[in-house]
N, CA and C atoms as a LAMMPS dump frame, in Angstrom:
ITEM: TIMESTEP
0
ITEM: NUMBER OF ATOMS
492
ITEM: BOX BOUNDS ff ff ff
-5.0000000000000000e+02 5.0000000000000000e+02
-5.0000000000000000e+02 5.0000000000000000e+02
-5.0000000000000000e+02 5.0000000000000000e+02
ITEM: ATOMS id mol type element x y z
1 1 1 N 316.709 -232.16 -112.951
2 1 2 C 316.875 -230.918 -113.681
3 1 3 C 315.78 -230.819 -114.746
4 2 1 N 315.171 -229.663 -114.827
5 2 2 C 314.123 -229.427 -115.815
6 2 3 C 314.765 -229.183 -117.19
7 3 1 N 314.179 -229.739 -118.216
8 3 2 C 314.708 -229.587 -119.572
9 3 3 C 314.657 -228.119 -119.975
10 4 1 N 315.759 -227.648 -120.55
11 4 2 C 315.832 -226.273 -121.052
12 4 3 C 316.434 -226.289 -122.461
13 5 1 N 316.578 -225.12 -123.051
14 5 2 C 317.072 -225.024 -124.423
15 5 3 C 318.49 -225.532 -124.59
16 6 1 N 319.337 -225.277 -123.598
17 6 2 C 320.716 -225.751 -123.666
18 6 3 C 320.749 -227.274 -123.714
19 7 1 N 319.933 -227.918 -122.883
20 7 2 C 319.9 -229.384 -122.89
21 7 3 C 319.374 -229.926 -124.213
22 8 1 N 318.387 -229.254 -124.787
23 8 2 C 317.883 -229.68 -126.099
24 8 3 C 319.015 -229.594 -127.127
25 9 1 N 319.724 -228.471 -127.122
26 9 2 C 320.846 -228.285 -128.039
27 9 3 C 321.89 -229.382 -127.835
28 10 1 N 322.302 -229.602 -126.596
29 10 2 C 323.331 -230.599 -126.307
30 10 3 C 322.861 -232.01 -126.647
31 11 1 N 321.596 -232.306 -126.416
32 11 2 C 321.05 -233.632 -126.723
33 11 3 C 321.169 -233.938 -128.21
34 12 1 N 320.852 -232.951 -129.032
35 12 2 C 320.957 -233.137 -130.479
36 12 3 C 322.428 -233.187 -130.887
37 13 1 N 323.238 -232.354 -130.279
38 13 2 C 324.661 -232.252 -130.621
39 13 3 C 325.456 -233.456 -130.117
40 14 1 N 325.281 -233.807 -128.835
41 14 2 C 326.068 -234.883 -128.228
42 14 3 C 325.383 -235.339 -126.938
43 15 1 N 324.934 -236.564 -126.913
44 15 2 C 324.225 -237.095 -125.738
45 15 3 C 325.115 -237.05 -124.484
46 16 1 N 326.396 -237.33 -124.659
47 16 2 C 327.321 -237.316 -123.515
48 16 3 C 327.417 -235.902 -122.928
49 17 1 N 327.554 -234.904 -123.78
50 17 2 C 327.617 -233.512 -123.331
51 17 3 C 326.333 -233.152 -122.583
52 18 1 N 325.205 -233.587 -123.091
53 18 2 C 323.917 -233.323 -122.456
54 18 3 C 323.892 -233.925 -121.048
55 19 1 N 324.309 -235.178 -120.934
56 19 2 C 324.316 -235.84 -119.631
57 19 3 C 325.256 -235.117 -118.664
58 20 1 N 326.469 -234.824 -119.107
59 20 2 C 327.457 -234.162 -118.249
60 20 3 C 326.934 -232.815 -117.748
61 21 1 N 326.419 -232.006 -118.665
62 21 2 C 325.921 -230.681 -118.294
63 21 3 C 324.746 -230.8 -117.319
64 22 1 N 323.829 -231.701 -117.597
65 22 2 C 322.643 -231.849 -116.747
66 22 3 C 322.999 -232.375 -115.363
67 23 1 N 324.13 -233.057 -115.262
68 23 2 C 324.584 -233.586 -113.978
69 23 3 C 325.63 -232.675 -113.333
70 24 1 N 325.588 -231.406 -113.714
71 24 2 C 326.388 -230.332 -113.101
72 24 3 C 327.896 -230.491 -113.297
73 25 1 N 328.285 -231.162 -114.353
74 25 2 C 329.698 -231.215 -114.726
75 25 3 C 329.859 -230.186 -115.828
76 26 1 N 330.35 -229.021 -115.45
77 26 2 C 330.396 -227.892 -116.373
78 26 3 C 331.837 -227.54 -116.707
79 27 1 N 332.184 -227.706 -117.962
80 27 2 C 333.534 -227.402 -118.427
81 27 3 C 333.558 -226.121 -119.273
82 28 1 N 332.421 -225.484 -119.441
83 28 2 C 332.309 -224.364 -120.372
84 28 3 C 333.072 -223.119 -119.932
85 29 1 N 333.324 -222.976 -118.651
86 29 2 C 334.045 -221.791 -118.182
87 29 3 C 335.489 -221.772 -118.674
88 30 1 N 336.006 -222.912 -119.108
89 30 2 C 337.388 -223.019 -119.591
90 30 3 C 337.489 -222.922 -121.111
91 31 1 N 336.377 -222.79 -121.801
92 31 2 C 336.346 -222.871 -123.258
93 31 3 C 336.418 -221.506 -123.931
94 32 1 N 337.391 -221.346 -124.818
95 32 2 C 337.503 -220.107 -125.602
96 32 3 C 336.295 -219.95 -126.527
97 33 1 N 335.821 -221.058 -127.093
98 33 2 C 334.656 -221.014 -127.985
99 33 3 C 333.439 -220.442 -127.252
100 34 1 N 333.219 -220.884 -126.028
101 34 2 C 332.088 -220.402 -125.235
102 34 3 C 332.276 -218.922 -124.889
103 35 1 N 333.51 -218.532 -124.572
104 35 2 C 333.785 -217.13 -124.249
105 35 3 C 333.487 -216.213 -125.434
106 36 1 N 333.826 -216.656 -126.637
107 36 2 C 333.531 -215.867 -127.842
108 36 3 C 332.017 -215.73 -128.007
109 37 1 N 331.294 -216.828 -127.817
110 37 2 C 329.833 -216.785 -127.916
111 37 3 C 329.217 -215.824 -126.916
112 38 1 N 329.723 -215.831 -125.698
113 38 2 C 329.206 -214.921 -124.668
114 38 3 C 329.526 -213.466 -125.01
115 39 1 N 330.7 -213.227 -125.588
116 39 2 C 331.07 -211.868 -125.99
117 39 3 C 330.128 -211.349 -127.075
118 40 1 N 329.768 -212.203 -128.015
119 40 2 C 328.821 -211.82 -129.073
120 40 3 C 327.479 -211.451 -128.455
121 41 1 N 327.016 -212.24 -127.484
122 41 2 C 325.754 -211.929 -126.819
123 41 3 C 325.823 -210.587 -126.093
124 42 1 N 326.941 -210.312 -125.472
125 42 2 C 327.101 -209.034 -124.776
126 42 3 C 327.06 -207.863 -125.752
127 43 1 N 327.719 -208.01 -126.904
128 43 2 C 327.679 -206.955 -127.923
129 43 3 C 326.262 -206.721 -128.419
130 44 1 N 325.542 -207.806 -128.677
131 44 2 C 324.157 -207.685 -129.139
132 44 3 C 323.292 -207.018 -128.077
133 45 1 N 323.557 -207.332 -126.83
134 45 2 C 322.797 -206.746 -125.73
135 45 3 C 322.97 -205.232 -125.709
136 46 1 N 324.19 -204.78 -125.959
137 46 2 C 324.477 -203.349 -125.964
138 46 3 C 323.833 -202.638 -127.155
139 47 1 N 323.615 -203.367 -128.253
140 47 2 C 323.097 -202.743 -129.476
141 47 3 C 321.579 -202.604 -129.503
142 48 1 N 320.862 -203.382 -128.711
143 48 2 C 319.409 -203.348 -128.805
144 48 3 C 318.738 -203.315 -127.46
145 49 1 N 317.467 -202.936 -127.478
146 49 2 C 316.708 -202.864 -126.236
147 49 3 C 316.005 -204.183 -125.924
148 50 1 N 315.573 -204.896 -126.958
149 50 2 C 314.825 -206.132 -126.751
150 50 3 C 315.777 -207.327 -126.809
151 51 1 N 316.544 -207.507 -125.759
152 51 2 C 317.498 -208.605 -125.74
153 51 3 C 317.265 -209.488 -124.532
154 52 1 N 317.848 -210.623 -124.547
155 52 2 C 317.735 -211.704 -123.574
156 52 3 C 316.574 -211.574 -122.598
157 53 1 N 315.639 -212.502 -122.773
158 53 2 C 314.444 -212.564 -121.954
159 53 3 C 314.445 -213.912 -121.237
160 54 1 N 314.243 -213.901 -119.929
161 54 2 C 314.166 -215.136 -119.15
162 54 3 C 312.7 -215.472 -118.899
163 55 1 N 312.328 -216.692 -119.258
164 55 2 C 310.978 -217.189 -119.013
165 55 3 C 311.137 -218.582 -118.413
166 56 1 N 310.632 -218.761 -117.217
167 56 2 C 310.813 -220.018 -116.489
168 56 3 C 312.298 -220.371 -116.458
169 57 1 N 312.667 -221.5 -117.051
170 57 2 C 314.076 -221.912 -117
171 57 3 C 314.777 -221.761 -118.349
172 58 1 N 314.253 -220.889 -119.195
173 58 2 C 314.9 -220.665 -120.494
174 58 3 C 315.304 -219.204 -120.628
175 59 1 N 316.31 -218.978 -121.469
176 59 2 C 316.769 -217.62 -121.777
177 59 3 C 316.739 -217.446 -123.285
178 60 1 N 315.909 -216.524 -123.714
179 60 2 C 315.739 -216.237 -125.132
180 60 3 C 316.637 -215.054 -125.469
181 61 1 N 317.415 -215.18 -126.535
182 61 2 C 318.357 -214.12 -126.891
183 61 3 C 317.662 -212.812 -127.215
184 62 1 N 316.587 -212.895 -127.996
185 62 2 C 315.9 -211.667 -128.401
186 62 3 C 314.496 -212.029 -128.848
187 63 1 N 313.55 -211.131 -128.577
188 63 2 C 312.178 -211.349 -129.023
189 63 3 C 311.641 -210.028 -129.574
190 64 1 N 310.973 -210.125 -130.708
191 64 2 C 310.334 -208.961 -131.318
192 64 3 C 308.85 -209.281 -131.473
193 65 1 N 308.114 -208.372 -132.082
194 65 2 C 306.676 -208.647 -132.248
195 65 3 C 306.418 -209.798 -133.212
196 66 1 N 307.394 -210.121 -134.071
197 66 2 C 307.215 -211.207 -135.027
198 66 3 C 308.075 -212.443 -134.751
199 67 1 N 309.247 -212.242 -134.153
200 67 2 C 310.225 -213.322 -134.066
201 67 3 C 310.784 -213.554 -132.67
202 68 1 N 311.09 -214.815 -132.428
203 68 2 C 311.961 -215.21 -131.336
204 68 3 C 313.303 -215.458 -132.009
205 69 1 N 314.352 -214.804 -131.558
206 69 2 C 315.637 -214.84 -132.25
207 69 3 C 316.695 -215.503 -131.374
208 70 1 N 317.374 -216.476 -131.941
209 70 2 C 318.502 -217.14 -131.284
210 70 3 C 319.76 -216.725 -132.035
211 71 1 N 320.742 -216.213 -131.304
212 71 2 C 321.981 -215.719 -131.909
213 71 3 C 323.1 -216.705 -131.622
214 72 1 N 323.815 -217.107 -132.664
215 72 2 C 324.932 -218.044 -132.52
216 72 3 C 326.147 -217.509 -133.255
217 73 1 N 327.319 -217.901 -132.788
218 73 2 C 328.56 -217.414 -133.381
219 73 3 C 328.981 -218.219 -134.605
220 74 1 N 328.419 -219.411 -134.783
221 74 2 C 328.753 -220.184 -135.979
222 74 3 C 327.603 -221.126 -136.311
223 75 1 N 327.659 -221.665 -137.495
224 75 2 C 326.641 -222.629 -137.906
225 75 3 C 327.191 -224.054 -137.838
226 76 1 N 328.132 -224.28 -136.924
227 76 2 C 328.797 -225.583 -136.804
228 76 3 C 327.806 -226.719 -136.58
229 77 1 N 326.794 -226.532 -135.773
230 77 2 C 325.766 -227.561 -135.578
231 77 3 C 324.4 -226.888 -135.591
232 78 1 N 324.013 -226.495 -136.764
233 78 2 C 322.779 -225.732 -136.924
234 78 3 C 321.545 -226.562 -136.558
235 79 1 N 321.624 -227.872 -136.714
236 79 2 C 320.489 -228.734 -136.364
237 79 3 C 320.198 -228.658 -134.856
238 80 1 N 321.24 -228.641 -134.038
239 80 2 C 321.061 -228.527 -132.59
240 80 3 C 320.454 -227.167 -132.235
241 81 1 N 320.923 -226.125 -132.882
242 81 2 C 320.391 -224.773 -132.647
243 81 3 C 318.932 -224.709 -133.097
244 82 1 N 318.647 -225.334 -134.204
245 82 2 C 317.277 -225.355 -134.74
246 82 3 C 316.303 -225.937 -133.706
247 83 1 N 316.669 -227.078 -133.119
248 83 2 C 315.774 -227.708 -132.141
249 83 3 C 315.694 -226.887 -130.848
250 84 1 N 316.768 -226.233 -130.489
251 84 2 C 316.748 -225.341 -129.33
252 84 3 C 315.733 -224.221 -129.577
253 85 1 N 315.791 -223.606 -130.743
254 85 2 C 314.86 -222.535 -131.11
255 85 3 C 313.417 -223.048 -131.128
256 86 1 N 313.2 -224.204 -131.716
257 86 2 C 311.854 -224.778 -131.779
258 86 3 C 311.316 -225.073 -130.373
259 87 1 N 312.185 -225.525 -129.489
260 87 2 C 311.804 -225.749 -128.09
261 87 3 C 311.333 -224.439 -127.453
262 88 1 N 312.083 -223.357 -127.686
263 88 2 C 311.694 -222.05 -127.154
264 88 3 C 310.346 -221.608 -127.728
265 89 1 N 310.144 -221.823 -129.026
266 89 2 C 308.867 -221.452 -129.645
267 89 3 C 307.705 -222.209 -129
268 90 1 N 307.933 -223.471 -128.672
269 90 2 C 306.895 -224.292 -128.035
270 90 3 C 306.601 -223.782 -126.618
271 91 1 N 307.639 -223.426 -125.876
272 91 2 C 307.437 -222.881 -124.529
273 91 3 C 306.579 -221.61 -124.614
274 92 1 N 306.929 -220.735 -125.544
275 92 2 C 306.14 -219.502 -125.707
276 92 3 C 304.708 -219.812 -126.122
277 93 1 N 304.55 -220.732 -127.06
278 93 2 C 303.203 -221.084 -127.53
279 93 3 C 302.345 -221.588 -126.367
280 94 1 N 302.94 -222.425 -125.512
281 94 2 C 302.21 -222.941 -124.348
282 94 3 C 301.781 -221.829 -123.402
283 95 1 N 302.434 -220.683 -123.478
284 95 2 C 302.087 -219.526 -122.653
285 95 3 C 301.201 -218.539 -123.412
286 96 1 N 300.763 -218.939 -124.623
287 96 2 C 299.862 -218.089 -125.403
288 96 3 C 300.568 -217.049 -126.252
289 97 1 N 301.876 -217.207 -126.426
290 97 2 C 302.646 -216.248 -127.226
291 97 3 C 303.144 -216.956 -128.477
292 98 1 N 302.631 -216.577 -129.627
293 98 2 C 303.029 -217.23 -130.875
294 98 3 C 303.983 -216.342 -131.655
295 99 1 N 305.103 -216.905 -132.025
296 99 2 C 306.123 -216.216 -132.816
297 99 3 C 306.686 -217.181 -133.841
298 100 1 N 307.338 -216.618 -134.823
299 100 2 C 308.151 -217.409 -135.736
300 100 3 C 309.568 -217.371 -135.182
301 101 1 N 310.389 -218.288 -135.629
302 101 2 C 311.749 -218.345 -135.127
303 101 3 C 312.762 -217.871 -136.151
304 102 1 N 313.825 -217.28 -135.635
305 102 2 C 314.899 -216.818 -136.502
306 102 3 C 316.23 -217.134 -135.816
307 103 1 N 317.119 -217.783 -136.558
308 103 2 C 318.471 -218.04 -136.075
309 103 3 C 319.383 -217.073 -136.816
310 104 1 N 320.117 -216.274 -136.053
311 104 2 C 321.093 -215.352 -136.642
312 104 3 C 322.485 -215.894 -136.338
313 105 1 N 323.209 -216.244 -137.387
314 105 2 C 324.563 -216.769 -137.233
315 105 3 C 325.538 -215.651 -137.566
316 106 1 N 326.365 -215.315 -136.593
317 106 2 C 327.321 -214.224 -136.748
318 106 3 C 328.712 -214.843 -136.861
319 107 1 N 329.106 -215.143 -138.075
320 107 2 C 330.407 -215.771 -138.325
321 107 3 C 331.5 -214.719 -138.261
322 108 1 N 332.507 -214.961 -137.453
323 108 2 C 333.563 -213.97 -137.298
324 108 3 C 334.452 -213.836 -138.523
325 109 1 N 334.515 -214.845 -139.381
326 109 2 C 335.4 -214.798 -140.546
327 109 3 C 334.638 -214.587 -141.859
328 110 1 N 333.349 -214.294 -141.77
329 110 2 C 332.545 -214.124 -142.978
330 110 3 C 331.923 -212.735 -142.992
331 111 1 N 331.79 -212.198 -144.199
332 111 2 C 331.191 -210.859 -144.332
333 111 3 C 329.679 -210.899 -144.151
334 112 1 N 329.049 -211.928 -144.69
335 112 2 C 327.602 -212.025 -144.617
336 112 3 C 327.194 -212.967 -143.494
337 113 1 N 326.296 -212.512 -142.651
338 113 2 C 325.765 -213.367 -141.607
339 113 3 C 324.642 -214.21 -142.19
340 114 1 N 324.435 -215.372 -141.602
341 114 2 C 323.411 -216.301 -142.073
342 114 3 C 322.156 -216.144 -141.211
343 115 1 N 320.991 -216.156 -141.858
344 115 2 C 319.725 -216.103 -141.139
345 115 3 C 318.88 -217.29 -141.589
346 116 1 N 318.355 -218.021 -140.607
347 116 2 C 317.53 -219.198 -140.867
348 116 3 C 316.198 -218.994 -140.159
349 117 1 N 315.109 -219.243 -140.864
350 117 2 C 313.772 -219.068 -140.304
351 117 3 C 313.154 -220.424 -139.989
352 118 1 N 312.401 -220.479 -138.894
353 118 2 C 311.741 -221.711 -138.461
354 118 3 C 310.327 -221.402 -137.981
355 119 1 N 309.446 -222.392 -138.105
356 119 2 C 308.097 -222.269 -137.566
357 119 3 C 307.672 -223.591 -136.971
358 120 1 N 306.892 -223.507 -135.911
359 120 2 C 306.331 -224.712 -135.294
360 120 3 C 305.208 -225.262 -136.154
361 121 1 N 305.058 -226.563 -136.133
362 121 2 C 303.884 -227.214 -136.703
363 121 3 C 303.609 -228.46 -135.865
364 122 1 N 302.534 -229.153 -136.157
365 122 2 C 302.136 -230.323 -135.362
366 122 3 C 303.218 -231.401 -135.339
367 123 1 N 303.804 -231.659 -136.483
368 123 2 C 304.835 -232.699 -136.583
369 123 3 C 306.056 -232.348 -135.721
370 124 1 N 306.468 -231.108 -135.768
371 124 2 C 307.616 -230.662 -134.964
372 124 3 C 307.282 -230.753 -133.475
373 125 1 N 306.073 -230.38 -133.102
374 125 2 C 305.677 -230.459 -131.693
375 125 3 C 305.712 -231.895 -131.197
376 126 1 N 305.299 -232.844 -132.037
377 126 2 C 305.372 -234.266 -131.663
378 126 3 C 306.83 -234.699 -131.487
379 127 1 N 307.685 -234.271 -132.393
380 127 2 C 309.11 -234.61 -132.307
381 127 3 C 309.734 -233.989 -131.055
382 128 1 N 309.338 -232.78 -130.713
383 128 2 C 309.841 -232.133 -129.487
384 128 3 C 309.482 -232.943 -128.246
385 129 1 N 308.273 -233.495 -128.206
386 129 2 C 307.872 -234.345 -127.075
387 129 3 C 308.794 -235.55 -126.955
388 130 1 N 309.131 -236.144 -128.088
389 130 2 C 310.029 -237.303 -128.098
390 130 3 C 311.426 -236.895 -127.614
391 131 1 N 311.898 -235.75 -128.077
392 131 2 C 313.222 -235.25 -127.674
393 131 3 C 313.249 -234.976 -126.173
394 132 1 N 312.24 -234.292 -125.65
395 132 2 C 312.198 -233.977 -124.215
396 132 3 C 312.163 -235.26 -123.389
397 133 1 N 311.371 -236.234 -123.819
398 133 2 C 311.32 -237.528 -123.111
399 133 3 C 312.687 -238.211 -123.163
400 134 1 N 313.345 -238.149 -124.308
401 134 2 C 314.676 -238.738 -124.446
402 134 3 C 315.687 -238.07 -123.519
403 135 1 N 315.595 -236.753 -123.391
404 135 2 C 316.496 -236.014 -122.493
405 135 3 C 316.243 -236.429 -121.05
406 136 1 N 314.984 -236.496 -120.666
407 136 2 C 314.649 -236.873 -119.29
408 136 3 C 315.171 -238.266 -118.96
409 137 1 N 315.047 -239.183 -119.896
410 137 2 C 315.556 -240.544 -119.682
411 137 3 C 317.083 -240.55 -119.624
412 138 1 N 317.717 -239.783 -120.503
413 138 2 C 319.178 -239.728 -120.553
414 138 3 C 319.764 -239.182 -119.257
415 139 1 N 319.23 -238.077 -118.773
416 139 2 C 319.835 -237.445 -117.596
417 139 3 C 319.591 -238.245 -116.321
418 140 1 N 318.657 -239.178 -116.362
419 140 2 C 318.421 -240.047 -115.207
420 140 3 C 319.347 -241.258 -115.184
421 141 1 N 320.122 -241.459 -116.233
422 141 2 C 321.047 -242.595 -116.26
423 141 3 C 322.111 -242.41 -115.174
424 142 1 N 322.6 -243.514 -114.593
425 142 2 C 323.594 -243.401 -113.517
426 142 3 C 324.976 -242.942 -113.981
427 143 1 N 325.279 -243.11 -115.265
428 143 2 C 326.568 -242.647 -115.786
429 143 3 C 326.382 -242.148 -117.212
430 144 1 N 327.334 -241.339 -117.704
431 144 2 C 327.175 -240.762 -119.045
432 144 3 C 327.345 -241.807 -120.142
433 145 1 N 326.797 -241.502 -121.317
434 145 2 C 327.03 -242.38 -122.467
435 145 3 C 328.533 -242.437 -122.771
436 146 1 N 328.952 -243.495 -123.424
437 146 2 C 330.362 -243.641 -123.805
438 146 3 C 330.782 -242.557 -124.786
439 147 1 N 332.072 -242.295 -124.814
440 147 2 C 332.651 -241.326 -125.743
441 147 3 C 332.543 -241.88 -127.158
442 148 1 N 332.074 -241.038 -128.061
443 148 2 C 332.059 -241.367 -129.494
444 148 3 C 332.79 -240.221 -130.178
445 149 1 N 334.018 -240.492 -130.627
446 149 2 C 334.809 -239.406 -131.196
447 149 3 C 334.289 -238.992 -132.565
448 150 1 N 334.103 -237.676 -132.726
449 150 2 C 333.762 -237.065 -134.006
450 150 3 C 334.617 -235.811 -134.141
451 151 1 N 334.752 -235.284 -135.344
452 151 2 C 335.569 -234.087 -135.546
453 151 3 C 335.113 -232.914 -134.68
454 152 1 N 333.807 -232.801 -134.462
455 152 2 C 333.277 -231.697 -133.666
456 152 3 C 333.789 -231.728 -132.221
457 153 1 N 334.263 -232.877 -131.766
458 153 2 C 334.76 -233.013 -130.39
459 153 3 C 335.965 -232.115 -130.117
460 154 1 N 336.752 -231.845 -131.147
461 154 2 C 337.985 -231.07 -130.963
462 154 3 C 337.729 -229.668 -130.425
463 155 1 N 336.576 -229.094 -130.728
464 155 2 C 336.263 -227.731 -130.283
465 155 3 C 335.311 -227.71 -129.087
466 156 1 N 334.97 -228.859 -128.578
467 156 2 C 333.998 -228.96 -127.49
468 156 3 C 334.622 -228.57 -126.15
469 157 1 N 333.831 -227.895 -125.333
470 157 2 C 334.286 -227.504 -123.997
471 157 3 C 334.595 -228.731 -123.127
472 158 1 N 334.017 -229.861 -123.45
473 158 2 C 334.214 -231.09 -122.675
474 158 3 C 335.33 -231.982 -123.235
475 159 1 N 336.051 -231.5 -124.226
476 159 2 C 337.091 -232.314 -124.868
477 159 3 C 338.058 -232.9 -123.85
478 160 1 N 338.604 -232.066 -122.99
479 160 2 C 339.57 -232.558 -121.999
480 160 3 C 338.96 -233.58 -121.073
481 161 1 N 337.719 -233.366 -120.68
482 161 2 C 337.044 -234.307 -119.784
483 161 3 C 336.908 -235.677 -120.456
484 162 1 N 336.57 -235.677 -121.722
485 162 2 C 336.32 -236.936 -122.425
486 162 3 C 337.6 -237.638 -122.88
487 163 1 N 338.649 -236.886 -123.216
488 163 2 C 339.783 -237.486 -123.893
489 163 3 C 341.118 -237.394 -123.161
490 164 1 N 341.205 -236.595 -122.105
491 164 2 C 342.513 -236.463 -121.448
492 164 3 C 342.434 -237.018 -120.039
């Protein structure tokens, strides 16, 4: 499987989730959290013309003349989203398209949405190479990493797979 933004996100968030997803064990269709996220994307799609763009094996939520925009329903693991966005920026840069990154967090229980800006630099590009290599090595393992329980596991689409 070719590395994509979802795998980058999962790798930062949870190595086990990354391995499971990359090996076609998909539990997301049963997750209410994932359904809410997809509903938000659908609403955004209806509101604007420049929405979800597919390039190679990645799907970008929105692109403007200045920004590549990733839309998320919460800031629960913003670091994983950050690296996903940076990965997308690198893919675009390799194709000769330079943009800055913007993460739009649409919290359902908050009045103000959060916006985070990101930009590629040499150091980040080096770190992305390390992350992509780590993902490639991880997904080639014969079995998933062991379960490591954290509070974030309770809302994960793979919770039942890992714990029940």
